[in-house]
N, C-alpha and C positions, 0 to 999 in steps of 0.2 A: 236321445231317448225322450219320448214324450209320455206324460202320465195323465190318464183320464180316470176320473172317479165316477163310478156309477152308484147312485143312491137309490136303493130299492125301498120305495115308500108307497107301493101300490095296494097294500092291504087296508082293511077298515078297522083293525084293532078290536075284533070282536071279544077277544079274551079280556080286554081291559074294561069293557062295559062303558056306560055313560052315553050321553047324547052327542058328544063331540068326538070325532075320530082322534085317536091318541096322538097322531102326528101334529095335530093343531092345538094341543094343550099347551098352556103357557109354562115355561120353565126358565126362571131367571130373566124375565123380561122379553123373552122370545119364544116362538113355538118350538117344540121339540124338533120338528123337521128343519126349521130355519137354523137352529143352533147346530144341527148336524151338517147342513150344507156349509155353514160358515166355517166349520173346522177345516174343511178342504179348501174353501175359497181363500182362506188366509194362509194356507201352507205354501211356501215358496216353490215346492217341487211339483205341485199339481198344476197342470196346464188347462184342464177343461173338466166340466162337471155335467153329467147327465142324470136327471132325476126322473124316475118312473113313478107316476102318480096314477090314482084311479082315473079311468077314462073320462068320467064326468067332470073332473077337476081341471083337465088339461087346457081347456079354453079359457080358464081364469087363472093363468099362471101367476100373475102378479098378486092375486089374492092369497095364494097358498105358499109361494116361495119367491124370494127376491134374489136376483143376481147381485154380484159385487164386483170384485176385481177380475174374476175369470169368466170366460164365455160359459154360459149356462143354457142347456137345452132341457125341455120337458117333453117326455114321451108318455104314451099310454102304457100303464102296467097291464099285467095279465091276471089270470084267475088266482095265481099263486106266485111266490117269490121266483121260482124257476122261470116262469113265463115272463115276469117283469124284467128280470135280468136279461133274458134272451131278446126281449123287445129293445131294450137300451143298447145292447151289444150290436144288434142288427142295424140300429141307427148309425153306429160307428162304421160298420162294414159297408152300409149303403152309401153314406155320404163321404166316407173316407175322413181324413183329417184336413182335407184341402181348405175347408171353410175357415179353419182356425190356424193351421200350421203350414199351409201350402205343401203338404206331404200326404201321401197315402199311408195307411197303417203299415207298420213294419214289424218284423219279429222282435225288434229291440224295444218296442213300446211296452209300457206297463199299464195294466188296467186294475184298478182297485174296485172291489165290490163291497159296499157297506150298507148295513141296515139303517134305514131312516130313523129308527127308534133307538139308536145308540149315539146320543148327543155328546157324550163326555170323552170321546176318542181324543187322545193327545197327539200333538205334533210329533213327539218322539216315536210313538207307535207307528204313525204313518210313515215316518222315515225308515223304520226297521222293515216295514212290509215292502216298501219300494225296493230297498236294497236286496231283500231276500228273493223277491220275484225276479229281479234283474239277474241275480246270480244263479238261481236254481230253477226258474221256470214257473213254480207255483208254491205258495206259502199261505199259511193261516196263522193268526195269533191264537194262542191257547193257554189255558191255565191248568196245571196238574190238579187232579182231584185231591181234595184235602180230607174228605170223609171216606169211610168204607163204603164201597159200591156194591149193591146187590142187584141181581136180575130176579124178576118174579114171574110167577105163572098163576093163572086163575084156576081155582078149584072150587067149583060150585059158585057160591056167592062171595067167596073171599080170595084174597091174593096171598100167596105164600112165597117164601124165598125159594128160588130155583137153584141159585148158586151165588157164591161170593166171588166177585171179579178182582183180579190183582190190581190194587189201587195205583201201583207205580206205572201201570201201562194205560191208565185212563186220563184223557185230557178233555177239557171243556172248551169247545171251539167258540171263537169270537169273530168279529169282523173289524177292520176291512181285510177280506181275503184278497190276495194279490196274484196276478198272473201276467206272464208275458202274453202278448196278443195272440200268438199261435196256439198257446195252451188253452186259453179261454175260448177261442174259436172252436177247437176240437171238443171241448166240454159242452158248449152250447149245441153243437151239431149232434153230439151223443144224446143230449136231452131231446132235441127235436125229433130224433129217431124213435122216440117212445120210452126211453129210459128215464126213471125218476131218481132224483137225489135230494137229500135234505138241504144241500147247498151246492155251490159250484165246485167246491173242492171234491165232494163225493162224485160228481160227474167227471171231474178231471181224473180222479183215481180210477174210475171205471173205464175211462178212455185210455188208461195205461201210463199215466203220468205220476211221478213221485211228487207228493205234496209235503213240503217241509214245515216243521213246527217252529214257530217264533214265540218268544215270551210275550204273553198277553198282559192285560192290566186289570186288576180287580175293580177299578172304577169304571171300566169300559162295559157297563152293564146295558143290556137291552131292556128298555122299559116295556114291560108286558102287563104288569099289574099296578094298581094304585100304590101298593107298598114300594114297588120299584121307583115310582115317581117321587114319593116322599124321601126315599134314600138319596136320589139324585138332587133333590132340592136341598137336602141337608149338606151334601158335599159342596154344592155351589155356595150356600150361605157361609160355610166354613172358609171357602176360598176367598170370598169377598171380605170376610172379617180379617183374614190373614193379610190380604193385600192392603187393607186400610190401616192395619196396625204394624205391618212389618218394617217399612222403611221410611226414612225421611232424608232428603238430600239438601245440602247447603253449599254455597260457594263463598270463597274468601279472596281477598286481594290486599296486598300491601306493597308499598314502595318507599324506599329510603335513598337519599342521596349519599354518595361516597365522599368522605372527608378525610383529612389527615388526623393523625393522633387518636384514632379510634380502632379498637380490635374489630376484625371482620368475623361475625358470629352468624352462622347459618345452620339451622337444624340442630342447635346445641353444640356445634363443632366450631372451634376457633381455627380459622384458616389463615395461614401465613400470607400476608398481602400488605402492600404499602398503604392501603386505604381501608377505612372501616365505614360502617353505616351510621349516619347521624340519627339520633333519637333520644327520647327521654329515658327509655329503658335501654337494654342492650341492642335494641333495634334489630333483633333476629327476625327478618321479614318472613322466613319460612314458618317459624312458630306462630307469628302473628296471623298470617294468612290462614294457616290451618285452624288455629283457635277461632278465628272469625267464621270459618266454614262450619266448624262443629256447632258453634252457638247459633248460626243462622239456620242450620238444619232443624233445630228444635224450636226456632223462633223465640229465642230468649235473649235477644239483644245482640250487642257486638262488644269487641274488646274496648272500644272507646267509652262505652257505658260502664262496663265492669272494672276497667283498669284505666281511668282517665290520666292523661299526661299532666294534669294540674295537681295531681296528688303526689306528694313527695315520697309516699310509700313505694311507688313504682319506679323511682329513679334508679337507673342502671339494673332494673330487675331482669333476671334470667328469663329469656323467652319461654323456656320449658315450664316456668311457673304458670304462665298464661295457658299453656296447653293443658297442664294438669288441672287448673282451676276450671277451664272450659269443660273438661271431662266430668268434673264433679257437679257443675251446674246442670249439665244436661242429664246426668244420672238422677239428680233430684227432680228433674222434670219428667222422669220416666223413660229415659233412653240410654243406650250404650253405643259407643262408637263401633262400627263394623269395619270400615276401611276409609283411608284417605289417599288422595293423589295430589301432588304439588308439582308445579312447573316453575323453575327458577330462571328468570331472564337476566342474564349477566354477560357482558362482553368479556370480562376478565374478573377474577382468575378462572382457570379451568377447574371445574367442580367435580369432575368424574371421580377423582381419587377419594373424595370425602362423602360421596352419596351413600355408600353402605353404612358408614358410621352415623350419618343423619337418620337413616331409616331405623337403625337399632335404637337410637336415643328416643325417636318419636314413638316407636312401638312400645317402649317401656313406660313412657308417660301417658300414652293413650290407653294402655292396658289391652293391647291387641297383639296378635302374632305379627312378626316382622313381615311375613308374606302379604299382609294387608296394608302395608305402607309403601307408597311409591313416591320417589322424588326424581325428577328429571331436570336436566339443565339445557337451556337453549340460549342462543344469542339473538339479538334483535337486528342483525345485519346492518349495523351502522345507523339505524334509524332512531331518532329522538334521544332523550337523555340516557336511556339504558344502552342503546346502540353506540352512543359516543363514550360509554364507559364512565358516565357521571352519576349513575344510579343503578340500583338493582331492584327488580320487581318480582313478585311471586303471585301466581294464581293457584288456588287450591279448591278442591272439592272434597266433601266429607259425606259419608252415608252412615246414618244411625239406624239402629233397630230398637223398637219398643221393648222394654223390659217386661217379661211376662210374670 
């Protein structure tokens, strides 16, 4: 199955007003049109993009829309959306998919039709639409009406309520609408025969196909008025703030040699073994690596700075003390631990029986659910001191969230 996205951007945005067509208005550092195209260009299941632009723009493709990862074609739009989509679809039908896929269009292919002025479409919604069209032939994203819906009629110079419609049966259609190739072909042919539809789904319905409803998204608005644009800018600004505040990631590493007459302590668990790890503290390499990762994520130093091995206070100190202290240090810096992952590299002993207890200990001291703590054991296949059983090393990564 191949997926083609048709972006209908042939209109001039008369309802929006202003001297610049709304597709070319800046939204978060890109034009509305470019942001819309990029949503499909970055989607892993979309293979090809066709953009229908006003005829006078087509010769200056690079000025109005840029391609990226996927093949992108620009075609002349028509006098309305129906004509623009038909133009783009007929481009597929005329050229086939040979230029891109070495294949002709087939009934299994899916075509998405999306408004050029809906730049906030999510990858998850695109996924849902592809799946729905592949399964059912035709689908649209829609939101159930949340307000009471009235139909009206004109009486003289005023409009009065004609009747109240059952709200539970009213849905507000969005895009991308999705069709298997043969369904959209029939819908376009129905339109070319003189039938009018407000969208391709209406034409498909008129041509006798069932159109399935898929959950839409409230953010997937069509920018029609200046108020819509401000709403979209607000969402993007909130997203950017969330991205900049949400996470910090740090890595940690620790290695200790194995010696006699020392207990082997890893992740707060004392493990029966002939050798233990040498160190000033209890040499719990798992705790040390995780504490370093936590501190590094917040850029507040490392365990050598906070717990130097020159300080008698830390002699034989429990590694969990370092984990708890690191948690408190990053908390004061405005962060909380979200999750950690550690890899223990040891030729012996076998650590699998002790991993769950390590995770439980670490979760308690980090203040997170056990499901957010991962500990894995690997060997080094006989390479270097760890592979020869003379040392144990641990690599760790930690993710922090900013405290709101």
